[in-house]
All heavy atoms as TSV, in Angstrom:
chain	resi	resn	atom	element	x	y	z
A	1	MET	N	N	0.845	-1.184	0.000
A	1	MET	CA	C	0.000	0.000	0.000
A	1	MET	C	C	0.888	1.245	0.000
A	1	MET	O	O	1.823	1.350	0.769
A	1	MET	CB	C	-0.874	-0.019	1.251
A	1	MET	CG	C	-1.764	1.179	1.360
A	1	MET	SD	S	-2.971	1.009	2.669
A	1	MET	CE	C	-2.228	2.001	3.918
A	2	ILE	N	N	0.584	2.165	-0.852
A	2	ILE	CA	C	1.338	3.406	-0.950
A	2	ILE	C	C	0.573	4.485	-0.195
A	2	ILE	O	O	-0.612	4.703	-0.417
A	2	ILE	CB	C	1.523	3.822	-2.422
A	2	ILE	CG1	C	2.344	2.759	-3.155
A	2	ILE	CG2	C	2.179	5.173	-2.523
A	2	ILE	CD1	C	2.470	2.989	-4.627
A	3	ALA	N	N	1.283	5.136	0.724
A	3	ALA	CA	C	0.656	6.204	1.507
A	3	ALA	C	C	0.672	7.498	0.704
A	3	ALA	O	O	1.659	7.813	0.053
A	3	ALA	CB	C	1.400	6.387	2.822
A	4	SER	N	N	-0.432	8.220	0.757
A	4	SER	CA	C	-0.488	9.491	0.037
A	4	SER	C	C	0.245	10.562	0.830
A	4	SER	O	O	0.363	10.502	2.060
A	4	SER	CB	C	-1.935	9.909	-0.194
A	4	SER	OG	O	-2.516	10.362	1.006
A	5	SER	N	N	0.739	11.562	0.127
A	5	SER	CA	C	1.465	12.644	0.796
A	5	SER	C	C	0.548	13.418	1.747
A	5	SER	O	O	0.996	13.898	2.785
A	5	SER	CB	C	2.110	13.570	-0.222
A	5	SER	OG	O	1.134	14.187	-1.021
A	6	ALA	N	N	-0.730	13.520	1.406
A	6	ALA	CA	C	-1.672	14.223	2.286
A	6	ALA	C	C	-1.830	13.479	3.606
A	6	ALA	O	O	-1.867	14.095	4.679
A	6	ALA	CB	C	-3.024	14.376	1.604
A	7	ARG	N	N	-1.894	12.162	3.528
A	7	ARG	CA	C	-2.039	11.368	4.753
A	7	ARG	C	C	-0.773	11.443	5.594
A	7	ARG	O	O	-0.840	11.543	6.817
A	7	ARG	CB	C	-2.369	9.922	4.419
A	7	ARG	CG	C	-3.776	9.748	3.900
A	7	ARG	CD	C	-4.081	8.314	3.619
A	7	ARG	NE	N	-5.446	8.172	3.158
A	7	ARG	CZ	C	-5.984	7.035	2.804
A	7	ARG	NH1	N	-5.278	5.921	2.865
A	7	ARG	NH2	N	-7.223	6.986	2.389
A	8	LEU	N	N	0.371	11.382	4.933
A	8	LEU	CA	C	1.629	11.476	5.664
A	8	LEU	C	C	1.796	12.854	6.296
A	8	LEU	O	O	2.286	12.971	7.424
A	8	LEU	CB	C	2.809	11.153	4.746
A	8	LEU	CG	C	2.909	9.687	4.311
A	8	LEU	CD1	C	3.962	9.529	3.231
A	8	LEU	CD2	C	3.196	8.786	5.496
A	9	SER	N	N	1.355	13.877	5.599
A	9	SER	CA	C	1.402	15.226	6.161
A	9	SER	C	C	0.514	15.327	7.393
A	9	SER	O	O	0.874	15.984	8.377
A	9	SER	CB	C	0.961	16.259	5.127
A	9	SER	OG	O	1.881	16.330	4.087
A	10	GLU	N	N	-0.629	14.671	7.351
A	10	GLU	CA	C	-1.540	14.681	8.500
A	10	GLU	C	C	-0.928	13.912	9.674
A	10	GLU	O	O	-1.040	14.337	10.827
A	10	GLU	CB	C	-2.901	14.095	8.108
A	10	GLU	CG	C	-3.927	14.119	9.216
A	10	GLU	CD	C	-4.392	15.516	9.624
A	10	GLU	OE1	O	-3.913	16.532	9.094
A	10	GLU	OE2	O	-5.251	15.589	10.519
A	11	VAL	N	N	-0.268	12.793	9.395
A	11	VAL	CA	C	0.416	12.046	10.454
A	11	VAL	C	C	1.483	12.936	11.091
A	11	VAL	O	O	1.598	13.007	12.320
A	11	VAL	CB	C	1.044	10.744	9.907
A	11	VAL	CG1	C	1.989	10.114	10.924
A	11	VAL	CG2	C	-0.043	9.750	9.507
A	12	ALA	N	N	2.249	13.631	10.269
A	12	ALA	CA	C	3.292	14.521	10.782
A	12	ALA	C	C	2.685	15.646	11.625
A	12	ALA	O	O	3.197	15.974	12.705
A	12	ALA	CB	C	4.110	15.102	9.636
A	13	ARG	N	N	1.598	16.206	11.160
A	13	ARG	CA	C	0.944	17.298	11.895
A	13	ARG	C	C	0.436	16.822	13.252
A	13	ARG	O	O	0.695	17.448	14.285
A	13	ARG	CB	C	-0.215	17.870	11.075
A	13	ARG	CG	C	-0.881	19.084	11.703
A	13	ARG	CD	C	-2.091	19.532	10.903
A	13	ARG	NE	N	-3.233	18.648	11.090
A	13	ARG	CZ	C	-4.041	18.684	12.156
A	13	ARG	NH1	N	-3.820	19.536	13.136
A	13	ARG	NH2	N	-5.069	17.865	12.241
A	14	LEU	N	N	-0.249	15.688	13.252
A	14	LEU	CA	C	-0.797	15.161	14.496
A	14	LEU	C	C	0.305	14.723	15.458
A	14	LEU	O	O	0.204	14.933	16.669
A	14	LEU	CB	C	-1.751	13.998	14.204
A	14	LEU	CG	C	-3.038	14.381	13.480
A	14	LEU	CD1	C	-3.809	13.132	13.072
A	14	LEU	CD2	C	-3.892	15.288	14.337
A	15	ALA	N	N	1.366	14.124	14.919
A	15	ALA	CA	C	2.494	13.721	15.759
A	15	ALA	C	C	3.156	14.947	16.382
A	15	ALA	O	O	3.559	14.911	17.552
A	15	ALA	CB	C	3.502	12.915	14.952
A	16	GLY	N	N	3.249	16.021	15.632
A	16	GLY	CA	C	3.810	17.250	16.172
A	16	GLY	C	C	2.963	17.814	17.306
A	16	GLY	O	O	3.494	18.270	18.325
A	17	LEU	N	N	1.650	17.748	17.156
A	17	LEU	CA	C	0.754	18.227	18.210
A	17	LEU	C	C	0.867	17.365	19.468
A	17	LEU	O	O	0.918	17.887	20.590
A	17	LEU	CB	C	-0.699	18.236	17.712
A	17	LEU	CG	C	-1.033	19.258	16.631
A	17	LEU	CD1	C	-2.456	19.037	16.112
A	17	LEU	CD2	C	-0.867	20.669	17.158
A	18	LEU	N	N	0.914	16.044	19.279
A	18	LEU	CA	C	1.040	15.151	20.429
A	18	LEU	C	C	2.407	15.326	21.092
A	18	LEU	O	O	2.504	15.322	22.327
A	18	LEU	CB	C	0.816	13.696	20.008
A	18	LEU	CG	C	0.872	12.660	21.137
A	18	LEU	CD1	C	-0.124	12.981	22.246
A	18	LEU	CD2	C	0.626	11.263	20.567
A	19	ALA	N	N	3.437	15.490	20.302
A	19	ALA	CA	C	4.774	15.716	20.856
A	19	ALA	C	C	4.789	16.988	21.699
A	19	ALA	O	O	5.395	17.021	22.774
A	19	ALA	CB	C	5.806	15.797	19.735
A	20	ASP	N	N	4.107	18.020	21.242
A	20	ASP	CA	C	4.016	19.266	22.002
A	20	ASP	C	C	3.343	19.016	23.356
A	20	ASP	O	O	3.808	19.506	24.391
A	20	ASP	CB	C	3.242	20.314	21.199
A	20	ASP	CG	C	3.134	21.639	21.922
A	20	ASP	OD1	O	4.180	22.178	22.344
A	20	ASP	OD2	O	1.995	22.125	22.073
A	21	GLN	N	N	2.273	18.238	23.365
A	21	GLN	CA	C	1.574	17.922	24.611
A	21	GLN	C	C	2.463	17.110	25.548
A	21	GLN	O	O	2.485	17.349	26.761
A	21	GLN	CB	C	0.293	17.146	24.328
A	21	GLN	CG	C	-0.777	17.969	23.654
A	21	GLN	CD	C	-2.011	17.147	23.333
A	21	GLN	OE1	O	-2.144	15.994	23.732
A	21	GLN	NE2	N	-2.928	17.746	22.590
A	22	VAL	N	N	3.207	16.149	24.998
A	22	VAL	CA	C	4.085	15.302	25.807
A	22	VAL	C	C	5.200	16.145	26.427
A	22	VAL	O	O	5.485	16.031	27.629
A	22	VAL	CB	C	4.648	14.142	24.970
A	22	VAL	CG1	C	5.818	13.460	25.669
A	22	VAL	CG2	C	3.548	13.130	24.664
A	23	LEU	N	N	5.833	16.977	25.620
A	23	LEU	CA	C	6.913	17.812	26.148
A	23	LEU	C	C	6.390	18.802	27.185
A	23	LEU	O	O	7.050	19.052	28.191
A	23	LEU	CB	C	7.630	18.530	25.008
A	23	LEU	CG	C	8.439	17.611	24.087
A	23	LEU	CD1	C	8.927	18.372	22.867
A	23	LEU	CD2	C	9.598	16.975	24.830
A	24	ASP	N	N	5.213	19.334	26.963
A	24	ASP	CA	C	4.600	20.234	27.939
A	24	ASP	C	C	4.351	19.501	29.257
A	24	ASP	O	O	4.620	20.032	30.335
A	24	ASP	CB	C	3.298	20.808	27.392
A	24	ASP	CG	C	2.679	21.836	28.317
A	24	ASP	OD1	O	3.356	22.823	28.641
A	24	ASP	OD2	O	1.511	21.641	28.727
A	25	ALA	N	N	3.844	18.280	29.175
A	25	ALA	CA	C	3.604	17.482	30.380
A	25	ALA	C	C	4.910	17.214	31.118
A	25	ALA	O	O	4.961	17.297	32.354
A	25	ALA	CB	C	2.917	16.166	30.015
A	26	GLN	N	N	5.967	16.925	30.384
A	26	GLN	CA	C	7.264	16.681	31.016
A	26	GLN	C	C	7.764	17.931	31.733
A	26	GLN	O	O	8.259	17.857	32.857
A	26	GLN	CB	C	8.283	16.213	29.988
A	26	GLN	CG	C	8.028	14.811	29.485
A	26	GLN	CD	C	8.993	14.392	28.385
A	26	GLN	OE1	O	9.554	15.231	27.692
A	26	GLN	NE2	N	9.169	13.090	28.228
A	27	ILE	N	N	7.618	19.076	31.095
A	27	ILE	CA	C	8.057	20.338	31.704
A	27	ILE	C	C	7.281	20.618	32.989
A	27	ILE	O	O	7.843	21.086	33.978
A	27	ILE	CB	C	7.905	21.501	30.700
A	27	ILE	CG1	C	8.930	21.360	29.578
A	27	ILE	CG2	C	8.030	22.860	31.395
A	27	ILE	CD1	C	8.682	22.282	28.400
A	28	MET	N	N	6.002	20.303	32.971
A	28	MET	CA	C	5.143	20.568	34.130
A	28	MET	C	C	5.158	19.410	35.134
A	28	MET	O	O	4.371	19.419	36.085
A	28	MET	CB	C	3.710	20.833	33.655
A	28	MET	CG	C	3.583	22.001	32.690
A	28	MET	SD	S	4.184	23.549	33.362
A	28	MET	CE	C	2.894	23.908	34.518
A	29	ASN	N	N	6.034	18.436	34.929
A	29	ASN	CA	C	6.147	17.265	35.813
A	29	ASN	C	C	4.842	16.498	35.941
A	29	ASN	O	O	4.515	15.991	37.022
A	29	ASN	CB	C	6.671	17.672	37.201
A	29	ASN	CG	C	8.113	18.109	37.147
A	29	ASN	OD1	O	8.918	17.498	36.458
A	29	ASN	ND2	N	8.432	19.175	37.864
A	30	ARG	N	N	4.107	16.417	34.837
A	30	ARG	CA	C	2.888	15.611	34.796
A	30	ARG	C	C	3.226	14.276	34.165
A	30	ARG	O	O	4.140	14.180	33.338
A	30	ARG	CB	C	1.806	16.321	33.987
A	30	ARG	CG	C	1.295	17.590	34.633
A	30	ARG	CD	C	0.060	18.137	33.936
A	30	ARG	NE	N	0.192	18.199	32.497
A	30	ARG	CZ	C	0.333	19.313	31.780
A	30	ARG	NH1	N	0.355	20.483	32.385
A	30	ARG	NH2	N	0.432	19.261	30.472
A	31	PRO	N	N	2.497	13.231	34.508
A	31	PRO	CA	C	2.778	11.917	33.918
A	31	PRO	C	C	2.449	11.909	32.424
A	31	PRO	O	O	1.526	12.585	31.971
A	31	PRO	CB	C	1.869	10.964	34.685
A	31	PRO	CG	C	0.791	11.825	35.257
A	31	PRO	CD	C	1.389	13.192	35.467
A	32	VAL	N	N	3.242	11.149	31.696
A	32	VAL	CA	C	3.020	10.983	30.260
A	32	VAL	C	C	2.661	9.515	30.025
A	32	VAL	O	O	3.447	8.629	30.356
A	32	VAL	CB	C	4.289	11.344	29.452
A	32	VAL	CG1	C	4.079	11.068	27.975
A	32	VAL	CG2	C	4.671	12.792	29.685
A	33	PRO	N	N	1.481	9.253	29.495
A	33	PRO	CA	C	1.098	7.864	29.246
A	33	PRO	C	C	2.077	7.176	28.281
A	33	PRO	O	O	2.502	7.767	27.285
A	33	PRO	CB	C	-0.294	7.967	28.621
A	33	PRO	CG	C	-0.796	9.320	29.023
A	33	PRO	CD	C	0.419	10.195	29.127
A	34	ASP	N	N	2.431	5.939	28.600
A	34	ASP	CA	C	3.315	5.168	27.728
A	34	ASP	C	C	2.762	5.080	26.308
A	34	ASP	O	O	3.515	5.085	25.344
A	34	ASP	CB	C	3.525	3.756	28.275
A	34	ASP	CG	C	4.401	3.730	29.507
A	34	ASP	OD1	O	5.130	4.720	29.759
A	34	ASP	OD2	O	4.360	2.709	30.220
A	35	LYS	N	N	1.442	5.015	26.210
A	35	LYS	CA	C	0.811	4.910	24.893
A	35	LYS	C	C	1.148	6.126	24.021
A	35	LYS	O	O	1.301	5.999	22.811
A	35	LYS	CB	C	-0.702	4.770	25.050
A	35	LYS	CG	C	-1.426	4.501	23.759
A	35	LYS	CD	C	-2.890	4.202	23.994
A	35	LYS	CE	C	-3.542	3.813	22.688
A	35	LYS	NZ	N	-4.933	3.402	22.880
A	36	HIS	N	N	1.272	7.286	24.621
A	36	HIS	CA	C	1.625	8.489	23.851
A	36	HIS	C	C	3.033	8.358	23.278
A	36	HIS	O	O	3.264	8.686	22.103
A	36	HIS	CB	C	1.532	9.741	24.716
A	36	HIS	CG	C	0.134	10.147	25.028
A	36	HIS	ND1	N	-0.161	11.280	25.744
A	36	HIS	CD2	C	-1.059	9.580	24.735
A	36	HIS	CE1	C	-1.472	11.404	25.866
A	36	HIS	NE2	N	-2.035	10.372	25.267
A	37	ILE	N	N	3.962	7.865	24.095
A	37	ILE	CA	C	5.337	7.701	23.615
A	37	ILE	C	C	5.388	6.646	22.516
A	37	ILE	O	O	6.029	6.851	21.475
A	37	ILE	CB	C	6.281	7.319	24.776
A	37	ILE	CG1	C	6.265	8.409	25.857
A	37	ILE	CG2	C	7.688	7.061	24.265
A	37	ILE	CD1	C	6.718	9.768	25.394
A	38	ARG	N	N	4.705	5.534	22.716
A	38	ARG	CA	C	4.688	4.476	21.684
A	38	ARG	C	C	4.069	4.984	20.384
A	38	ARG	O	O	4.553	4.686	19.293
A	38	ARG	CB	C	3.933	3.248	22.193
A	38	ARG	CG	C	4.719	2.445	23.216
A	38	ARG	CD	C	4.085	1.087	23.472
A	38	ARG	NE	N	2.710	1.167	23.917
A	38	ARG	CZ	C	2.325	1.233	25.183
A	38	ARG	NH1	N	3.210	1.247	26.141
A	38	ARG	NH2	N	1.043	1.293	25.488
A	39	THR	N	N	3.015	5.776	20.491
A	39	THR	CA	C	2.368	6.341	19.308
A	39	THR	C	C	3.315	7.276	18.568
A	39	THR	O	O	3.421	7.219	17.334
A	39	THR	CB	C	1.081	7.092	19.705
A	39	THR	OG1	O	0.182	6.165	20.315
A	39	THR	CG2	C	0.428	7.745	18.506
A	40	LEU	N	N	4.028	8.106	19.304
A	40	LEU	CA	C	4.974	9.028	18.672
A	40	LEU	C	C	6.120	8.278	17.996
A	40	LEU	O	O	6.525	8.636	16.884
A	40	LEU	CB	C	5.514	10.020	19.701
A	40	LEU	CG	C	4.510	11.063	20.173
A	40	LEU	CD1	C	5.068	11.851	21.340
A	40	LEU	CD2	C	4.105	11.979	19.034
A	41	LEU	N	N	6.630	7.243	18.647
A	41	LEU	CA	C	7.717	6.466	18.039
A	41	LEU	C	C	7.236	5.734	16.789
A	41	LEU	O	O	7.950	5.671	15.787
A	41	LEU	CB	C	8.317	5.499	19.054
A	41	LEU	CG	C	9.041	6.170	20.222
A	41	LEU	CD1	C	9.525	5.124	21.221
A	41	LEU	CD2	C	10.190	7.037	19.748
A	42	SER	N	N	6.021	5.212	16.824
A	42	SER	CA	C	5.454	4.565	15.643
A	42	SER	C	C	5.296	5.554	14.496
A	42	SER	O	O	5.592	5.239	13.341
A	42	SER	CB	C	4.094	3.933	15.968
A	42	SER	OG	O	4.240	2.876	16.871
A	43	ALA	N	N	4.819	6.749	14.817
A	43	ALA	CA	C	4.675	7.782	13.789
A	43	ALA	C	C	6.040	8.147	13.213
A	43	ALA	O	O	6.177	8.317	11.997
A	43	ALA	CB	C	3.998	9.017	14.375
A	44	ALA	N	N	7.044	8.239	14.076
A	44	ALA	CA	C	8.388	8.580	13.607
A	44	ALA	C	C	8.922	7.512	12.660
A	44	ALA	O	O	9.490	7.830	11.611
A	44	ALA	CB	C	9.337	8.757	14.793
A	45	PHE	N	N	8.737	6.239	13.009
A	45	PHE	CA	C	9.194	5.157	12.132
A	45	PHE	C	C	8.486	5.219	10.783
A	45	PHE	O	O	9.108	5.058	9.732
A	45	PHE	CB	C	8.957	3.793	12.775
A	45	PHE	CG	C	9.872	3.492	13.926
A	45	PHE	CD1	C	9.373	2.977	15.104
A	45	PHE	CD2	C	11.238	3.725	13.843
A	45	PHE	CE1	C	10.204	2.699	16.174
A	45	PHE	CE2	C	12.081	3.447	14.911
A	45	PHE	CZ	C	11.567	2.931	16.076
A	46	LEU	N	N	7.173	5.462	10.805
A	46	LEU	CA	C	6.402	5.534	9.568
A	46	LEU	C	C	6.879	6.698	8.698
A	46	LEU	O	O	7.119	6.525	7.496
A	46	LEU	CB	C	4.913	5.695	9.884
A	46	LEU	CG	C	4.010	5.862	8.668
A	46	LEU	CD1	C	3.873	4.544	7.923
A	46	LEU	CD2	C	2.651	6.393	9.080
A	47	LEU	N	N	7.028	7.860	9.302
A	47	LEU	CA	C	7.456	9.031	8.535
A	47	LEU	C	C	8.859	8.840	7.971
A	47	LEU	O	O	9.110	9.176	6.802
A	47	LEU	CB	C	7.389	10.284	9.409
A	47	LEU	CG	C	5.976	10.699	9.849
A	47	LEU	CD1	C	6.042	11.805	10.885
A	47	LEU	CD2	C	5.127	11.105	8.660
A	48	GLU	N	N	9.766	8.284	8.765
A	48	GLU	CA	C	11.125	8.028	8.273
A	48	GLU	C	C	11.112	7.026	7.126
A	48	GLU	O	O	11.862	7.165	6.167
A	48	GLU	CB	C	12.017	7.537	9.408
A	48	GLU	CG	C	12.403	8.648	10.358
A	48	GLU	CD	C	13.283	8.192	11.506
A	48	GLU	OE1	O	13.390	6.973	11.761
A	48	GLU	OE2	O	13.882	9.073	12.152
A	49	GLU	N	N	10.248	6.011	7.229
A	49	GLU	CA	C	10.156	4.994	6.176
A	49	GLU	C	C	9.782	5.620	4.835
A	49	GLU	O	O	10.249	5.181	3.782
A	49	GLU	CB	C	9.117	3.944	6.576
A	49	GLU	CG	C	8.958	2.820	5.573
A	49	GLU	CD	C	7.954	1.770	6.028
A	49	GLU	OE1	O	7.775	1.587	7.249
A	49	GLU	OE2	O	7.344	1.143	5.148
A	50	TYR	N	N	8.949	6.644	4.871
A	50	TYR	CA	C	8.504	7.299	3.643
A	50	TYR	C	C	9.291	8.571	3.323
A	50	TYR	O	O	8.932	9.322	2.421
A	50	TYR	CB	C	7.002	7.608	3.714
A	50	TYR	CG	C	6.160	6.372	3.503
A	50	TYR	CD1	C	5.685	5.639	4.589
A	50	TYR	CD2	C	5.866	5.916	2.228
A	50	TYR	CE1	C	4.926	4.493	4.400
A	50	TYR	CE2	C	5.114	4.779	2.023
A	50	TYR	CZ	C	4.653	4.068	3.114
A	50	TYR	OH	O	3.909	2.935	2.920
A	51	GLY	N	N	10.342	8.822	4.077
A	51	GLY	CA	C	11.203	9.963	3.785
A	51	GLY	C	C	10.606	11.311	4.119
A	51	GLY	O	O	11.009	12.327	3.543
A	52	VAL	N	N	9.661	11.328	5.048
A	52	VAL	CA	C	9.029	12.582	5.455
A	52	VAL	C	C	9.811	13.136	6.652
A	52	VAL	O	O	10.031	12.413	7.628
A	52	VAL	CB	C	7.557	12.360	5.845
A	52	VAL	CG1	C	6.920	13.652	6.353
A	52	VAL	CG2	C	6.778	11.797	4.662
A	53	PRO	N	N	10.230	14.388	6.598
A	53	PRO	CA	C	10.954	14.970	7.735
A	53	PRO	C	C	10.093	14.962	9.000
A	53	PRO	O	O	8.894	15.239	8.947
A	53	PRO	CB	C	11.245	16.405	7.288
A	53	PRO	CG	C	11.050	16.422	5.820
A	53	PRO	CD	C	10.070	15.330	5.490
A	54	LEU	N	N	10.732	14.659	10.112
A	54	LEU	CA	C	10.017	14.652	11.388
A	54	LEU	C	C	9.843	16.083	11.887
A	54	LEU	O	O	10.764	16.897	11.771
A	54	LEU	CB	C	10.791	13.861	12.434
A	54	LEU	CG	C	11.077	12.395	12.143
A	54	LEU	CD1	C	11.811	11.771	13.324
A	54	LEU	CD2	C	9.818	11.629	11.817
A	55	PRO	N	N	8.674	16.377	12.456
A	55	PRO	CA	C	8.509	17.675	13.104
A	55	PRO	C	C	9.571	17.819	14.206
A	55	PRO	O	O	9.968	16.832	14.833
A	55	PRO	CB	C	7.102	17.610	13.706
A	55	PRO	CG	C	6.395	16.546	12.921
A	55	PRO	CD	C	7.454	15.573	12.529
A	56	SER	N	N	10.032	19.023	14.457
A	56	SER	CA	C	11.132	19.236	15.393
A	56	SER	C	C	10.830	18.709	16.796
A	56	SER	O	O	11.708	18.128	17.445
A	56	SER	CB	C	11.526	20.710	15.446
A	56	SER	OG	O	10.450	21.493	15.889
A	57	LEU	N	N	9.604	18.886	17.262
A	57	LEU	CA	C	9.267	18.384	18.602
A	57	LEU	C	C	9.273	16.860	18.635
A	57	LEU	O	O	9.668	16.258	19.636
A	57	LEU	CB	C	7.919	18.934	19.060
A	57	LEU	CG	C	7.867	20.447	19.269
A	57	LEU	CD1	C	6.457	20.872	19.679
A	57	LEU	CD2	C	8.876	20.883	20.312
A	58	LEU	N	N	8.875	16.242	17.553
A	58	LEU	CA	C	8.926	14.781	17.474
A	58	LEU	C	C	10.379	14.315	17.461
A	58	LEU	O	O	10.717	13.310	18.081
A	58	LEU	CB	C	8.175	14.283	16.240
A	58	LEU	CG	C	8.136	12.763	16.035
A	58	LEU	CD1	C	7.594	12.045	17.261
A	58	LEU	CD2	C	7.317	12.423	14.798
A	59	GLN	N	N	11.243	15.048	16.792
A	59	GLN	CA	C	12.671	14.717	16.803
A	59	GLN	C	C	13.207	14.724	18.230
A	59	GLN	O	O	14.012	13.860	18.598
A	59	GLN	CB	C	13.463	15.702	15.951
A	59	GLN	CG	C	13.275	15.529	14.473
A	59	GLN	CD	C	14.043	16.574	13.673
A	59	GLN	OE1	O	14.520	17.568	14.208
A	59	GLN	NE2	N	14.146	16.346	12.375
A	60	GLN	N	N	12.779	15.683	19.037
A	60	GLN	CA	C	13.224	15.755	20.432
A	60	GLN	C	C	12.797	14.518	21.210
A	60	GLN	O	O	13.569	13.957	21.990
A	60	GLN	CB	C	12.661	16.997	21.121
A	60	GLN	CG	C	13.279	18.284	20.657
A	60	GLN	CD	C	12.684	19.474	21.383
A	60	GLN	OE1	O	12.285	19.381	22.541
A	60	GLN	NE2	N	12.612	20.602	20.700
A	61	ILE	N	N	11.571	14.071	20.989
A	61	ILE	CA	C	11.060	12.879	21.679
A	61	ILE	C	C	11.867	11.655	21.256
A	61	ILE	O	O	12.280	10.851	22.089
A	61	ILE	CB	C	9.565	12.662	21.360
A	61	ILE	CG1	C	8.734	13.856	21.802
A	61	ILE	CG2	C	9.061	11.352	21.950
A	61	ILE	CD1	C	8.320	13.888	23.227
A	62	VAL	N	N	12.087	11.503	19.955
A	62	VAL	CA	C	12.833	10.355	19.436
A	62	VAL	C	C	14.255	10.367	19.989
A	62	VAL	O	O	14.768	9.335	20.432
A	62	VAL	CB	C	12.829	10.340	17.888
A	62	VAL	CG1	C	13.789	9.309	17.338
A	62	VAL	CG2	C	11.416	10.100	17.366
A	63	HIS	N	N	14.870	11.533	19.997
A	63	HIS	CA	C	16.232	11.642	20.523
A	63	HIS	C	C	16.262	11.255	22.003
A	63	HIS	O	O	17.152	10.543	22.449
A	63	HIS	CB	C	16.763	13.063	20.327
A	63	HIS	CG	C	18.142	13.266	20.843
A	63	HIS	ND1	N	19.244	12.718	20.229
A	63	HIS	CD2	C	18.599	13.924	21.935
A	63	HIS	CE1	C	20.328	13.043	20.925
A	63	HIS	NE2	N	19.957	13.781	21.957
A	64	GLY	N	N	15.288	11.709	22.753
A	64	GLY	CA	C	15.202	11.360	24.175
A	64	GLY	C	C	14.992	9.878	24.394
A	64	GLY	O	O	15.569	9.284	25.305
A	65	ALA	N	N	14.175	9.264	23.528
A	65	ALA	CA	C	13.936	7.826	23.653
A	65	ALA	C	C	15.200	7.036	23.332
A	65	ALA	O	O	15.512	6.049	24.011
A	65	ALA	CB	C	12.792	7.397	22.732
A	66	LYS	N	N	15.935	7.478	22.320
A	66	LYS	CA	C	17.193	6.801	21.967
A	66	LYS	C	C	18.203	6.958	23.101
A	66	LYS	O	O	18.913	6.019	23.434
A	66	LYS	CB	C	17.761	7.370	20.672
A	66	LYS	CG	C	17.023	6.941	19.444
A	66	LYS	CD	C	17.653	7.525	18.187
A	66	LYS	CE	C	16.874	7.153	16.958
A	66	LYS	NZ	N	17.438	7.776	15.741
A	67	ARG	N	N	18.270	8.136	23.685
A	67	ARG	CA	C	19.210	8.401	24.776
A	67	ARG	C	C	18.852	7.541	25.989
A	67	ARG	O	O	19.713	7.007	26.652
A	67	ARG	CB	C	19.174	9.886	25.132
A	67	ARG	CG	C	20.314	10.325	26.025
A	67	ARG	CD	C	20.299	11.814	26.274
A	67	ARG	NE	N	18.973	12.250	26.724
A	67	ARG	CZ	C	18.336	13.297	26.276
A	67	ARG	NH1	N	18.875	14.073	25.369
A	67	ARG	NH2	N	17.150	13.629	26.723
A	68	GLY	N	N	17.557	7.397	26.246
A	68	GLY	CA	C	17.107	6.578	27.369
A	68	GLY	C	C	17.350	5.094	27.169
A	68	GLY	O	O	17.511	4.343	28.113
A	69	ALA	N	N	17.403	4.669	25.894
A	69	ALA	CA	C	17.637	3.255	25.591
A	69	ALA	C	C	19.104	2.888	25.716
A	69	ALA	O	O	19.446	1.731	25.860
A	69	ALA	CB	C	17.142	2.931	24.184
A	70	ASP	N	N	19.995	3.886	25.671
A	70	ASP	CA	C	21.436	3.609	25.756
A	70	ASP	C	C	21.883	3.305	27.166
A	70	ASP	O	O	21.384	3.500	28.133
A	70	ASP	CB	C	22.248	4.809	25.243
A	70	ASP	CG	C	22.053	5.002	23.751
A	70	ASP	OD1	O	21.664	4.043	23.068
A	70	ASP	OD2	O	22.293	6.129	23.278
């Protein structure tokens, strides 16, 4: 199945919005549901697979997840 650019753009937009909420929660010391992190990482893998640049806030989440895995 080939993903359309409009759908990928929407995934990127929504992932950016969720990443903003996650980072805001972290700053305010509020809990972040694991499902939110898994959803963001899944979106990042999908976007990278199709060569779509990650929104900057999503890049921060991915970088943090990689750093935490090390």
